[in-house]
N, C-alpha and C positions, 0 to 999 in steps of 0.2 A: 469601433468610433467613427464616427460620420465623417466622409474624406471631405462632401460638397457645402456648401453653405445652405444650400436647402434643407440637406439632411441634417446639419446643425439644427436652424429653425424648427424641424420636424419633432426633433429629439426635446427640444425644450418647450416646444407645445405638448409633447403629448406628456411630459412630467406635470405640468400646470394645469392639465386637462384632467392627469389621473387624480393629483391630489383635493383638485375640486371635485369630481365626483365623490372620491372617497368620504367626504367631509356629506357629502350630501345623500349618500347611502347610510353612513353613520345615525345622520339625524332621522334618517325613516326608520330603522331596527331600535332607535331610540324610545321612539312614540311609539311602535309597535309593541317595545318589552312594559311599557308604561301601563298600557291597556289591558296587554295580558296578564300583567301581575294582579291588577285589581280591578275588573270588568265593572263592578256593581259602583265604583266609587263616583260622587258627584260629578267630577269634571270629565269621568270618561267619555259621554257623549259628543263634548267640545274636542276634546284630544282627536277622538275618533274622526271629528268632520276636519279636522288641521291635517291630520294624516292623509286625506281621502285628498283633500286637495291637491299637496305633496306628491302623491303616489299619479295622480294625472298628469301632474306639470312634468315630470319626470320620465313617467312614460312618453309623454307626446315627444319630449327632446332626447329620447332613444336611452335616458340611464335605467330606464326595467322595462322589462315586456310589459304590454298591456293587457296580456292574459295575466301574468304576476300581478300585475296592480290591482287588475278587477278580483282575482282571487282573495287575497290580502283581506282588501276593502269587505266580499261578503263575508269572509270567516270572522272579521273583527266584528261585524256588524250584526251579525246572527248570537258571536259572545255576549254584546254588551247588551242585546236587548233580552237575551234568556237570564242574564243577573239581574236585568233591570225591572220584568217579570218577576 
């Protein structure tokens, strides 16, 4: 357990950030799963656009690495385009 007030505060802040980040990552995984399960669905392009915005935002804030965000967007875009054609 922390012995200093600043360490106690860091513990509280870390827990708050951890739950916040966990929710955001779960949101991204859920959207990705929806697109992967049915890439030919009519709503897939809209979901992909929403996911792209989220990935860019979270990569900027350090929740995801920028390369990972780009890779996920690229693969899902190719998947949706292949099923649409």
